[in-house]
C-alpha positions as CSV (number, residue, x, y, z in Angstrom):
1,M,78.7,28.0,-26.4
2,F,78.9,27.8,-30.3
3,K,78.5,30.6,-32.9
4,E,77.2,29.6,-36.2
5,M,78.6,31.4,-39.5
6,V,77.4,31.3,-43.2
7,N,80.0,30.0,-45.4
8,V,80.2,31.9,-49.0
9,G,81.6,31.1,-52.3
10,S,84.3,33.7,-52.5
11,V,85.9,36.6,-50.9
12,T,83.9,38.8,-53.2
13,Y,80.7,37.3,-51.9
14,A,81.8,37.8,-48.3
15,M,82.3,41.5,-48.7
16,E,79.1,41.9,-50.5
17,G,77.2,39.9,-48.4
18,R,78.4,41.9,-45.3
19,D,77.5,45.3,-46.9
20,L,74.1,44.1,-47.9
21,L,73.5,42.7,-44.2
22,R,74.5,45.8,-42.7
23,S,72.2,47.8,-45.2
24,K,69.2,45.8,-43.8
25,G,70.1,46.3,-40.2
26,F,72.2,43.2,-39.3
27,K,75.5,43.3,-37.6
28,A,77.6,41.3,-40.1
29,Y,81.3,40.5,-39.8
30,I,83.8,38.6,-42.3
31,R,85.7,35.8,-40.5
32,R,88.0,33.1,-41.5
33,T,86.0,29.9,-41.9
34,P,87.4,27.3,-39.3
35,Y,89.0,24.4,-41.2
36,H,87.5,21.0,-40.3
37,G,88.9,19.2,-43.2
38,D,86.0,19.5,-45.5
39,R,85.8,23.2,-46.3
40,K,83.4,24.4,-48.9
41,G,84.0,27.7,-50.6
42,C,86.6,30.3,-50.3
43,G,87.7,30.1,-46.6
44,Y,85.7,33.1,-45.5
45,S,82.2,33.2,-43.6
46,L,79.7,36.0,-42.4
47,E,79.3,36.1,-38.8
48,V,75.9,37.6,-38.0
49,D,74.4,38.8,-34.9
50,G,70.6,38.0,-34.9
51,D,68.6,35.6,-36.8
52,L,70.9,33.8,-39.0
53,S,68.1,32.1,-41.1
54,A,66.7,35.6,-41.9
55,A,70.3,36.8,-42.9
56,E,70.6,33.7,-45.2
57,A,67.2,34.6,-47.0
58,V,68.3,38.3,-47.6
59,L,71.6,36.8,-49.0
60,R,70.0,34.3,-51.4
61,Q,67.5,36.6,-52.4
62,N,70.2,39.0,-53.6
63,G,72.4,36.4,-55.3
64,I,74.9,35.6,-52.7
65,K,76.0,31.9,-53.1
66,L,76.0,30.0,-49.8
67,R,78.0,27.1,-49.0
68,G,76.4,26.0,-45.9
69,R,77.3,27.0,-42.0
70,S,80.3,26.3,-39.9
71,Q,80.4,26.4,-36.0
72,V,83.1,28.2,-33.9
73,S,83.4,27.9,-30.1
74,R,83.1,31.3,-28.4
75,Q,84.4,31.4,-24.8
């Protein structure tokens, strides 16, 4: 089973994004971005419980720069 995370452009965006998503009712957490040799952004991502596409839309609408998605294995 895999969990997708939203990669952000800076640790500041990660903190702002987490707080914004929580204020909108999402469960959001800052996580280290898994390194796969092609890291984009600061090395931090947002893990979101729920609809990741909806969370990305909220982040974009509020000026949070997104760098894509990463997957991590959850066991």
